All heavy atoms as a GROMACS GRO file, in nm:
protein
  515
    1MET      N    1   4.672   0.696   3.760
    1MET     CA    2   4.680   0.616   3.642
    1MET      C    3   4.581   0.499   3.645
    1MET      O    4   4.526   0.464   3.543
    1MET     CB    5   4.822   0.560   3.628
    1MET     CG    6   4.924   0.663   3.595
    1MET     SD    7   4.910   0.705   3.423
    1MET     CE    8   5.032   0.829   3.412
    2ALA      N    9   4.561   0.443   3.761
    2ALA     CA   10   4.472   0.327   3.771
    2ALA      C   11   4.329   0.365   3.737
    2ALA      O   12   4.255   0.283   3.685
    2ALA     CB   13   4.479   0.268   3.912
    3ARG      N   14   4.290   0.487   3.764
    3ARG     CA   15   4.152   0.527   3.736
    3ARG      C   16   4.126   0.532   3.586
    3ARG      O   17   4.016   0.502   3.542
    3ARG     CB   18   4.122   0.662   3.799
    3ARG     CG   19   4.128   0.655   3.951
    3ARG     CD   20   4.076   0.779   4.012
    3ARG     NE   21   3.930   0.775   4.003
    3ARG     CZ   22   3.852   0.870   4.047
    3ARG    NH1   23   3.903   0.977   4.102
    3ARG    NH2   24   3.722   0.860   4.037
    4GLY      N   25   4.225   0.569   3.508
    4GLY     CA   26   4.208   0.570   3.364
    4GLY      C   27   4.182   0.430   3.310
    4GLY      O   28   4.096   0.410   3.224
    5ASN      N   29   4.256   0.335   3.361
    5ASN     CA   30   4.236   0.196   3.321
    5ASN      C   31   4.099   0.147   3.365
    5ASN      O   32   4.029   0.078   3.290
    5ASN     CB   33   4.346   0.108   3.380
    5ASN     CG   34   4.340  -0.032   3.326
    5ASN    OD1   35   4.305  -0.054   3.212
    5ASN    ND2   36   4.374  -0.128   3.411
    6GLN      N   37   4.060   0.185   3.485
    6GLN     CA   38   3.930   0.144   3.537
    6GLN      C   39   3.819   0.202   3.449
    6GLN      O   40   3.721   0.134   3.416
    6GLN     CB   41   3.915   0.192   3.680
    6GLN     CG   42   3.783   0.153   3.746
    6GLN     CD   43   3.773   0.206   3.888
    6GLN    OE1   44   3.860   0.278   3.935
    6GLN    NE2   45   3.667   0.169   3.955
    7ARG      N   46   3.835   0.326   3.409
    7ARG     CA   47   3.736   0.393   3.324
    7ARG      C   48   3.727   0.323   3.188
    7ARG      O   49   3.617   0.300   3.136
    7ARG     CB   50   3.774   0.539   3.306
    7ARG     CG   51   3.671   0.623   3.238
    7ARG     CD   52   3.712   0.768   3.228
    7ARG     NE   53   3.743   0.826   3.358
    7ARG     CZ   54   3.858   0.888   3.388
    7ARG    NH1   55   3.953   0.900   3.298
    7ARG    NH2   56   3.876   0.940   3.507
    8ASP      N   57   3.842   0.288   3.132
    8ASP     CA   58   3.843   0.217   3.004
    8ASP      C   59   3.776   0.080   3.015
    8ASP      O   60   3.699   0.040   2.928
    8ASP     CB   61   3.986   0.200   2.954
    8ASP     CG   62   4.049   0.332   2.910
    8ASP    OD1   63   3.973   0.427   2.884
    8ASP    OD2   64   4.173   0.338   2.902
    9LYS      N   65   3.806   0.008   3.121
    9LYS     CA   66   3.746  -0.124   3.141
    9LYS      C   67   3.595  -0.111   3.158
    9LYS      O   68   3.518  -0.191   3.104
    9LYS     CB   69   3.806  -0.193   3.263
    9LYS     CG   70   3.950  -0.232   3.248
    9LYS     CD   71   3.963  -0.346   3.150
    9LYS     CE   72   4.106  -0.392   3.143
    9LYS     NZ   73   4.126  -0.496   3.045
   10ALA      N   74   3.551  -0.012   3.232
   10ALA     CA   75   3.407   0.009   3.252
   10ALA      C   76   3.339   0.045   3.120
   10ALA      O   77   3.228  -0.002   3.092
   10ALA     CB   78   3.383   0.119   3.356
   11ARG      N   79   3.405   0.127   3.039
   11ARG     CA   80   3.349   0.165   2.909
   11ARG      C   81   3.336   0.043   2.818
   11ARG      O   82   3.234   0.025   2.752
   11ARG     CB   83   3.438   0.271   2.843
   11ARG     CG   84   3.382   0.324   2.713
   11ARG     CD   85   3.466   0.434   2.656
   11ARG     NE   86   3.464   0.552   2.742
   11ARG     CZ   87   3.572   0.617   2.784
   11ARG    NH1   88   3.692   0.578   2.748
   11ARG    NH2   89   3.561   0.722   2.863
   12GLU      N   90   3.440  -0.043   2.816
   12GLU     CA   91   3.435  -0.165   2.736
   12GLU      C   92   3.322  -0.258   2.783
   12GLU      O   93   3.249  -0.314   2.701
   12GLU     CB   94   3.568  -0.239   2.743
   12GLU     CG   95   3.680  -0.173   2.667
   12GLU     CD   96   3.812  -0.244   2.688
   12GLU    OE1   97   3.813  -0.361   2.733
   12GLU    OE2   98   3.917  -0.182   2.659
   13ALA      N   99   3.309  -0.272   2.914
   13ALA     CA  100   3.205  -0.359   2.967
   13ALA      C  101   3.066  -0.305   2.933
   13ALA      O  102   2.975  -0.381   2.900
   13ALA     CB  103   3.220  -0.372   3.119
   14ASN      N  104   3.051  -0.174   2.940
   14ASN     CA  105   2.922  -0.113   2.909
   14ASN      C  106   2.888  -0.130   2.761
   14ASN      O  107   2.774  -0.158   2.726
   14ASN     CB  108   2.923   0.035   2.947
   14ASN     CG  109   2.785   0.095   2.943
   14ASN    OD1  110   2.687   0.027   2.970
   14ASN    ND2  111   2.776   0.221   2.908
   15LEU      N  112   2.986  -0.111   2.673
   15LEU     CA  113   2.962  -0.130   2.530
   15LEU      C  114   2.923  -0.275   2.500
   15LEU      O  115   2.834  -0.300   2.419
   15LEU     CB  116   3.086  -0.092   2.449
   15LEU     CG  117   3.115   0.059   2.440
   15LEU    CD1  118   3.249   0.081   2.372
   15LEU    CD2  119   3.004   0.130   2.365
   16LYS      N  120   2.988  -0.369   2.566
   16LYS     CA  121   2.955  -0.510   2.547
   16LYS      C  122   2.813  -0.539   2.594
   16LYS      O  123   2.737  -0.610   2.529
   16LYS     CB  124   3.055  -0.595   2.624
   16LYS     CG  125   3.041  -0.742   2.602
   16LYS     CD  126   3.150  -0.819   2.674
   16LYS     CE  127   3.136  -0.967   2.654
   16LYS     NZ  128   3.240  -1.042   2.724
   17LYS      N  129   2.776  -0.481   2.708
   17LYS     CA  130   2.641  -0.501   2.761
   17LYS      C  131   2.536  -0.441   2.668
   17LYS      O  132   2.433  -0.504   2.640
   17LYS     CB  133   2.630  -0.436   2.900
   17LYS     CG  134   2.496  -0.462   2.968
   17LYS     CD  135   2.494  -0.406   3.108
   17LYS     CE  136   2.463  -0.259   3.101
   17LYS     NZ  137   2.435  -0.199   3.232
   18LEU      N  138   2.562  -0.323   2.616
   18LEU     CA  139   2.468  -0.260   2.524
   18LEU      C  140   2.455  -0.339   2.394
   18LEU      O  141   2.346  -0.348   2.337
   18LEU     CB  142   2.512  -0.117   2.493
   18LEU     CG  143   2.498  -0.016   2.607
   18LEU    CD1  144   2.558   0.118   2.567
   18LEU    CD2  145   2.354   0.001   2.647
   19ALA      N  146   2.564  -0.397   2.347
   19ALA     CA  147   2.560  -0.477   2.225
   19ALA      C  148   2.473  -0.600   2.244
   19ALA      O  149   2.397  -0.638   2.155
   19ALA     CB  150   2.700  -0.517   2.184
   20THR      N  151   2.483  -0.664   2.360
   20THR     CA  152   2.400  -0.782   2.385
   20THR      C  153   2.254  -0.744   2.401
   20THR      O  154   2.166  -0.820   2.361
   20THR     CB  155   2.446  -0.859   2.510
   20THR    OG1  156   2.441  -0.773   2.623
   20THR    CG2  157   2.586  -0.913   2.492
   21MET      N  158   2.226  -0.627   2.454
   21MET     CA  159   2.088  -0.582   2.468
   21MET      C  160   2.026  -0.553   2.332
   21MET      O  161   1.909  -0.581   2.308
   21MET     CB  162   2.080  -0.459   2.558
   21MET     CG  163   2.105  -0.487   2.704
   21MET     SD  164   2.111  -0.340   2.806
   21MET     CE  165   1.953  -0.267   2.776
   22LYS      N  166   2.104  -0.497   2.240
   22LYS     CA  167   2.052  -0.461   2.108
   22LYS      C  168   2.019  -0.583   2.025
   22LYS      O  169   1.923  -0.583   1.950
   22LYS     CB  170   2.152  -0.373   2.033
   22LYS     CG  171   2.153  -0.231   2.079
   22LYS     CD  172   2.244  -0.147   1.992
   22LYS     CE  173   2.243  -0.004   2.036
   22LYS     NZ  174   2.329   0.079   1.950
   23LYS      N  175   2.099  -0.688   2.035
   23LYS     CA  176   2.077  -0.803   1.949
   23LYS      C  177   1.971  -0.897   2.004
   23LYS      O  178   1.945  -1.000   1.945
   23LYS     CB  179   2.207  -0.878   1.922
   23LYS     CG  180   2.263  -0.955   2.040
   23LYS     CD  181   2.385  -1.032   1.997
   23LYS     CE  182   2.438  -1.116   2.111
   23LYS     NZ  183   2.554  -1.191   2.074
   24GLY      N  184   1.905  -0.863   2.112
   24GLY     CA  185   1.804  -0.949   2.172
   24GLY      C  186   1.681  -0.966   2.085
   24GLY      O  187   1.622  -1.073   2.080
   25ASN      N  188   1.639  -0.864   2.013
   25ASN     CA  189   1.518  -0.871   1.932
   25ASN      C  190   1.555  -0.851   1.786
   25ASN      O  191   1.584  -0.742   1.743
   25ASN     CB  192   1.419  -0.764   1.977
   25ASN     CG  193   1.289  -0.772   1.902
   25ASN    OD1  194   1.266  -0.865   1.828
   25ASN    ND2  195   1.205  -0.673   1.920
   26SER      N  196   1.551  -0.960   1.710
   26SER     CA  197   1.590  -0.951   1.570
   26SER      C  198   1.470  -0.961   1.476
   26SER      O  199   1.488  -0.974   1.356
   26SER     CB  200   1.691  -1.061   1.538
   26SER     OG  201   1.630  -1.188   1.559
   27LEU      N  202   1.347  -0.957   1.529
   27LEU     CA  203   1.228  -0.969   1.446
   27LEU      C  204   1.189  -0.834   1.388
   27LEU      O  205   1.206  -0.731   1.453
   27LEU     CB  206   1.112  -1.024   1.528
   27LEU     CG  207   1.130  -1.164   1.585
   27LEU    CD1  208   1.012  -1.200   1.674
   27LEU    CD2  209   1.144  -1.266   1.475
   28SER      N  210   1.134  -0.836   1.267
   28SER     CA  211   1.086  -0.713   1.207
   28SER      C  212   0.951  -0.678   1.269
   28SER      O  213   0.896  -0.754   1.349
   28SER     CB  214   1.072  -0.730   1.056
   28SER     OG  215   0.971  -0.824   1.028
   29GLY      N  216   0.894  -0.567   1.230
   29GLY     CA  217   0.767  -0.522   1.288
   29GLY      C  218   0.654  -0.620   1.271
   29GLY      O  219   0.585  -0.655   1.367
   30SER      N  220   0.633  -0.669   1.148
   30SER     CA  221   0.522  -0.762   1.124
   30SER      C  222   0.547  -0.898   1.188
   30SER      O  223   0.456  -0.961   1.241
   30SER     CB  224   0.496  -0.777   0.975
   30SER     OG  225   0.612  -0.827   0.911
   31ALA      N  226   0.672  -0.944   1.184
   31ALA     CA  227   0.706  -1.072   1.245
   31ALA      C  228   0.692  -1.065   1.397
   31ALA      O  229   0.647  -1.160   1.461
   31ALA     CB  230   0.846  -1.114   1.207
   32LEU      N  231   0.730  -0.952   1.454
   32LEU     CA  232   0.718  -0.934   1.598
   32LEU      C  233   0.571  -0.933   1.638
   32LEU      O  234   0.532  -0.996   1.737
   32LEU     CB  235   0.787  -0.804   1.640
   32LEU     CG  236   0.784  -0.772   1.789
   32LEU    CD1  237   0.856  -0.880   1.868
   32LEU    CD2  238   0.848  -0.637   1.814
   33ALA      N  239   0.487  -0.863   1.561
   33ALA     CA  240   0.345  -0.858   1.590
   33ALA      C  241   0.283  -0.997   1.580
   33ALA      O  242   0.201  -1.036   1.664
   33ALA     CB  243   0.275  -0.762   1.495
   34LYS      N  244   0.322  -1.074   1.479
   34LYS     CA  245   0.271  -1.209   1.463
   34LYS      C  246   0.313  -1.297   1.579
   34LYS      O  247   0.234  -1.375   1.632
   34LYS     CB  248   0.321  -1.268   1.330
   34LYS     CG  249   0.266  -1.404   1.300
   34LYS     CD  250   0.316  -1.455   1.166
   34LYS     CE  251   0.263  -1.595   1.138
   34LYS     NZ  252   0.315  -1.650   1.014
   35SER      N  253   0.438  -1.284   1.621
   35SER     CA  254   0.489  -1.362   1.733
   35SER      C  255   0.413  -1.329   1.861
   35SER      O  256   0.376  -1.419   1.937
   35SER     CB  257   0.637  -1.333   1.751
   35SER     OG  258   0.686  -1.394   1.866
   36LYS      N  259   0.389  -1.201   1.884
   36LYS     CA  260   0.315  -1.160   2.004
   36LYS      C  261   0.172  -1.213   2.000
   36LYS      O  262   0.118  -1.255   2.102
   36LYS     CB  263   0.314  -1.008   2.016
   36LYS     CG  264   0.443  -0.951   2.066
   36LYS     CD  265   0.430  -0.802   2.088
   36LYS     CE  266   0.555  -0.744   2.147
   36LYS     NZ  267   0.541  -0.602   2.178
   37GLU      N  268   0.109  -1.208   1.883
   37GLU     CA  269  -0.028  -1.256   1.870
   37GLU      C  270  -0.036  -1.407   1.893
   37GLU      O  271  -0.129  -1.454   1.958
   37GLU     CB  272  -0.084  -1.222   1.731
   37GLU     CG  273  -0.228  -1.260   1.712
   37GLU     CD  274  -0.322  -1.199   1.815
   37GLU    OE1  275  -0.303  -1.081   1.852
   37GLU    OE2  276  -0.416  -1.270   1.859
   38GLU      N  277   0.063  -1.482   1.844
   38GLU     CA  278   0.066  -1.626   1.867
   38GLU      C  279   0.082  -1.657   2.016
   38GLU      O  280   0.016  -1.747   2.069
   38GLU     CB  281   0.180  -1.690   1.787
   38GLU     CG  282   0.155  -1.694   1.638
   38GLU     CD  283   0.275  -1.740   1.558
   38GLU    OE1  284   0.385  -1.757   1.616
   38GLU    OE2  285   0.260  -1.758   1.436
   39ALA      N  286   0.167  -1.582   2.083
   39ALA     CA  287   0.187  -1.603   2.227
   39ALA      C  288   0.060  -1.569   2.303
   39ALA      O  289   0.021  -1.639   2.397
   39ALA     CB  290   0.303  -1.519   2.276
   40ALA      N  291  -0.008  -1.461   2.262
   40ALA     CA  292  -0.132  -1.421   2.329
   40ALA      C  293  -0.240  -1.526   2.308
   40ALA      O  294  -0.316  -1.558   2.401
   40ALA     CB  295  -0.178  -1.285   2.276
   41GLU      N  296  -0.250  -1.582   2.189
   41GLU     CA  297  -0.349  -1.686   2.162
   41GLU      C  298  -0.323  -1.810   2.246
   41GLU      O  299  -0.415  -1.871   2.300
   41GLU     CB  300  -0.349  -1.721   2.013
   41GLU     CG  301  -0.451  -1.825   1.974
   41GLU     CD  302  -0.594  -1.783   2.004
   41GLU    OE1  303  -0.624  -1.662   1.996
   41GLU    OE2  304  -0.676  -1.871   2.036
   42LYS      N  305  -0.194  -1.846   2.260
   42LYS     CA  306  -0.159  -1.961   2.341
   42LYS      C  307  -0.200  -1.937   2.487
   42LYS      O  308  -0.253  -2.027   2.553
   42LYS     CB  309  -0.008  -1.985   2.333
   42LYS     CG  310   0.037  -2.117   2.392
   42LYS     CD  311   0.187  -2.135   2.385
   42LYS     CE  312   0.236  -2.141   2.243
   42LYS     NZ  313   0.381  -2.170   2.235
   43MET      N  314  -0.178  -1.816   2.536
   43MET     CA  315  -0.216  -1.784   2.673
   43MET      C  316  -0.368  -1.784   2.690
   43MET      O  317  -0.419  -1.827   2.794
   43MET     CB  318  -0.158  -1.649   2.716
   43MET     CG  319  -0.007  -1.650   2.730
   43MET     SD  320   0.054  -1.778   2.842
   43MET     CE  321  -0.012  -1.722   2.997
   44ARG      N  322  -0.441  -1.737   2.589
   44ARG     CA  323  -0.588  -1.741   2.595
   44ARG      C  324  -0.637  -1.884   2.603
   44ARG      O  325  -0.730  -1.915   2.679
   44ARG     CB  326  -0.649  -1.672   2.473
   44ARG     CG  327  -0.643  -1.522   2.479
   44ARG     CD  328  -0.722  -1.460   2.363
   44ARG     NE  329  -0.657  -1.337   2.324
   44ARG     CZ  330  -0.584  -1.319   2.215
   44ARG    NH1  331  -0.569  -1.416   2.128
   44ARG    NH2  332  -0.528  -1.204   2.189
   45GLN      N  333  -0.576  -1.974   2.527
   45GLN     CA  334  -0.615  -2.115   2.531
   45GLN      C  335  -0.585  -2.177   2.667
   45GLN      O  336  -0.667  -2.252   2.722
   45GLN     CB  337  -0.542  -2.193   2.421
   45GLN     CG  338  -0.590  -2.159   2.282
   45GLN     CD  339  -0.505  -2.227   2.174
   45GLN    OE1  340  -0.407  -2.293   2.204
   45GLN    NE2  341  -0.545  -2.207   2.049
   46LYS      N  342  -0.470  -2.143   2.723
   46LYS     CA  343  -0.436  -2.195   2.856
   46LYS      C  344  -0.533  -2.143   2.961
   46LYS      O  345  -0.575  -2.217   3.050
   46LYS     CB  346  -0.293  -2.154   2.893
   46LYS     CG  347  -0.186  -2.231   2.820
   46LYS     CD  348  -0.048  -2.183   2.855
   46LYS     CE  349  -0.011  -2.218   2.996
   46LYS     NZ  350   0.130  -2.184   3.027
   47GLN      N  351  -0.571  -2.015   2.950
   47GLN     CA  352  -0.664  -1.957   3.047
   47GLN      C  353  -0.802  -2.021   3.034
   47GLN      O  354  -0.867  -2.048   3.134
   47GLN     CB  355  -0.674  -1.805   3.027
   47GLN     CG  356  -0.757  -1.736   3.133
   47GLN     CD  357  -0.697  -1.750   3.271
   47GLN    OE1  358  -0.578  -1.729   3.289
   47GLN    NE2  359  -0.777  -1.786   3.368
   48ALA      N  360  -0.847  -2.045   2.911
   48ALA     CA  361  -0.977  -2.110   2.890
   48ALA      C  362  -0.976  -2.251   2.947
   48ALA      O  363  -1.073  -2.295   3.009
   48ALA     CB  364  -1.010  -2.112   2.742
   49ALA      N  365  -0.866  -2.322   2.929
   49ALA     CA  366  -0.855  -2.457   2.984
   49ALA      C  367  -0.858  -2.453   3.137
   49ALA      O  368  -0.923  -2.537   3.201
   49ALA     CB  369  -0.728  -2.525   2.935
   50ALA      N  370  -0.790  -2.357   3.195
   50ALA     CA  371  -0.790  -2.345   3.341
   50ALA      C  372  -0.928  -2.310   3.394
   50ALA      O  373  -0.972  -2.363   3.496
   50ALA     CB  374  -0.688  -2.239   3.384
   51ASP      N  375  -0.998  -2.220   3.323
   51ASP     CA  376  -1.134  -2.184   3.365
   51ASP      C  377  -1.227  -2.303   3.354
   51ASP      O  378  -1.313  -2.325   3.441
   51ASP     CB  379  -1.186  -2.068   3.279
   51ASP     CG  380  -1.115  -1.937   3.310
   51ASP    OD1  381  -1.050  -1.927   3.417
   51ASP    OD2  382  -1.124  -1.845   3.226
   52ALA      N  383  -1.213  -2.382   3.247
   52ALA     CA  384  -1.298  -2.499   3.230
   52ALA      C  385  -1.269  -2.601   3.340
   52ALA      O  386  -1.361  -2.663   3.395
   52ALA     CB  387  -1.274  -2.561   3.094
   53LYS      N  388  -1.143  -2.618   3.374
   53LYS     CA  389  -1.106  -2.712   3.480
   53LYS      C  390  -1.162  -2.667   3.614
   53LYS      O  391  -1.213  -2.746   3.692
   53LYS     CB  392  -0.954  -2.722   3.487
   53LYS     CG  393  -0.903  -2.826   3.584
   53LYS     CD  394  -0.752  -2.836   3.578
   53LYS     CE  395  -0.700  -2.938   3.676
   53LYS     NZ  396  -0.554  -2.946   3.675
   54LYS      N  397  -1.155  -2.535   3.639
   54LYS     CA  398  -1.208  -2.481   3.764
   54LYS      C  399  -1.359  -2.498   3.770
   54LYS      O  400  -1.415  -2.533   3.873
   54LYS     CB  401  -1.171  -2.334   3.777
   54LYS     CG  402  -1.211  -2.274   3.912
   54LYS     CD  403  -1.181  -2.126   3.918
   54LYS     CE  404  -1.037  -2.103   3.952
   54LYS     NZ  405  -1.008  -1.961   3.980
   55ALA      N  406  -1.429  -2.475   3.657
   55ALA     CA  407  -1.574  -2.488   3.653
   55ALA      C  408  -1.615  -2.634   3.670
   55ALA      O  409  -1.715  -2.664   3.735
   55ALA     CB  410  -1.628  -2.434   3.522
   56ALA      N  411  -1.538  -2.727   3.615
   56ALA     CA  412  -1.570  -2.868   3.626
   56ALA      C  413  -1.545  -2.918   3.769
   56ALA      O  414  -1.613  -3.009   3.815
   56ALA     CB  415  -1.489  -2.949   3.528
   57GLY      N  416  -1.452  -2.857   3.837
   57GLY     CA  417  -1.417  -2.900   3.972
   57GLY      C  418  -1.519  -2.858   4.076
   57GLY      O  419  -1.522  -2.912   4.185
   58GLY      N  420  -1.601  -2.763   4.045
   58GLY     CA  421  -1.700  -2.717   4.141
   58GLY      C  422  -1.638  -2.632   4.250
   58GLY      O  423  -1.541  -2.561   4.229
   59SER      N  424  -1.693  -2.642   4.371
   59SER     CA  425  -1.645  -2.558   4.480
   59SER      C  426  -1.525  -2.618   4.550
   59SER      O  427  -1.469  -2.555   4.640
   59SER     CB  428  -1.758  -2.535   4.582
   59SER     OG  429  -1.796  -2.661   4.638
   60SER      N  430  -1.484  -2.739   4.516
   60SER     CA  431  -1.368  -2.801   4.581
   60SER      C  432  -1.238  -2.728   4.547
   60SER      O  433  -1.142  -2.734   4.621
   60SER     CB  434  -1.356  -2.948   4.542
   60SER     OG  435  -1.331  -2.959   4.403
   61ALA      N  436  -1.236  -2.656   4.437
   61ALA     CA  437  -1.116  -2.584   4.397
   61ALA      C  438  -1.108  -2.447   4.462
   61ALA      O  439  -1.005  -2.381   4.456
   61ALA     CB  440  -1.111  -2.569   4.244
   62SER      N  441  -1.214  -2.402   4.526
   62SER     CA  442  -1.212  -2.268   4.585
   62SER      C  443  -1.139  -2.270   4.719
   62SER      O  444  -1.115  -2.374   4.778
   62SER     CB  445  -1.355  -2.216   4.605
   62SER     OG  446  -1.421  -2.299   4.698
   63ALA      N  447  -1.106  -2.151   4.768
   63ALA     CA  448  -1.032  -2.137   4.892
   63ALA      C  449  -1.121  -2.172   5.011
   63ALA      O  450  -1.244  -2.160   5.005
   63ALA     CB  451  -0.982  -1.994   4.906
   64PRO      N  452  -1.061  -2.216   5.123
   64PRO     CA  453  -1.140  -2.246   5.242
   64PRO      C  454  -1.211  -2.122   5.295
   64PRO      O  455  -1.165  -2.010   5.276
   64PRO     CB  456  -1.037  -2.296   5.343
   64PRO     CG  457  -0.906  -2.300   5.274
   64PRO     CD  458  -0.922  -2.243   5.140
   65ALA      N  459  -1.322  -2.143   5.364
   65ALA     CA  460  -1.405  -2.031   5.410
   65ALA      C  461  -1.333  -1.945   5.512
   65ALA      O  462  -1.341  -1.824   5.510
   65ALA     CB  463  -1.535  -2.085   5.469
   66GLY      N  464  -1.259  -2.005   5.604
   66GLY     CA  465  -1.194  -1.931   5.711
   66GLY      C  466  -1.049  -1.900   5.683
   66GLY      O  467  -0.966  -1.902   5.772
   67LYS      N  468  -1.015  -1.870   5.562
   67LYS     CA  469  -0.875  -1.850   5.523
   67LYS      C  470  -0.811  -1.734   5.600
   67LYS      O  471  -0.697  -1.742   5.640
   67LYS     CB  472  -0.866  -1.824   5.373
   67LYS     CG  473  -0.726  -1.810   5.324
   67LYS     CD  474  -0.722  -1.787   5.175
   67LYS     CE  475  -0.578  -1.768   5.129
   67LYS     NZ  476  -0.569  -1.727   4.993
   68GLY      N  477  -0.883  -1.627   5.620
   68GLY     CA  478  -0.826  -1.509   5.687
   68GLY      C  479  -0.799  -1.528   5.833
   68GLY      O  480  -0.721  -1.457   5.893
   69SER      N  481  -0.864  -1.625   5.897
   69SER     CA  482  -0.848  -1.641   6.043
   69SER      C  483  -0.771  -1.767   6.080
   69SER      O  484  -0.792  -1.824   6.185
   69SER     CB  485  -0.986  -1.644   6.108
   69SER     OG  486  -1.060  -1.754   6.057
   70GLN      N  487  -0.682  -1.813   5.994
   70GLN     CA  488  -0.604  -1.932   6.024
   70GLN      C  489  -0.508  -1.905   6.138
   70GLN      O  490  -0.445  -1.799   6.144
   70GLN     CB  491  -0.524  -1.977   5.903
   70GLN     CG  492  -0.606  -2.050   5.801
   70GLN     CD  493  -0.520  -2.096   5.684
   70GLN    OE1  494  -0.413  -2.043   5.662
   70GLN    NE2  495  -0.569  -2.192   5.609
   71GLY      N  496  -0.497  -2.003   6.229
   71GLY     CA  497  -0.399  -1.993   6.335
   71GLY      C  498  -0.435  -1.900   6.448
   71GLY      O  499  -0.355  -1.871   6.534
   72ARG      N  500  -0.555  -1.851   6.449
   72ARG     CA  501  -0.598  -1.762   6.559
   72ARG      C  502  -0.696  -1.833   6.649
   72ARG      O  503  -0.776  -1.914   6.606
   72ARG     CB  504  -0.663  -1.636   6.503
   72ARG     CG  505  -0.564  -1.552   6.424
   72ARG     CD  506  -0.628  -1.424   6.383
   72ARG     NE  507  -0.534  -1.349   6.298
   72ARG     CZ  508  -0.571  -1.261   6.208
   72ARG    NH1  509  -0.697  -1.235   6.189
   72ARG    NH2  510  -0.481  -1.199   6.138
   73ALA      N  511  -0.692  -1.799   6.775
   73ALA     CA  512  -0.781  -1.865   6.872
   73ALA      C  513  -0.904  -1.786   6.900
   73ALA      O  514  -0.916  -1.671   6.882
   73ALA     CB  515  -0.705  -1.888   7.002
   0.00000   0.00000   0.00000
């Protein structure tokens, strides 16, 4: 008898989990595409700023020459 209850509880939990997964994305196709494009543009701007900062910093921002042989005698 306990297994039937366990099965019912598992089914209820799974349905609840699936319901929360479905309601995660409520944007339509065009709105979703616009949202993704805005996020991509923001990331492009951040990457350009990071590249500019790295270029302005010169070689001081690069890794040390002997990075692979640290801690060896």
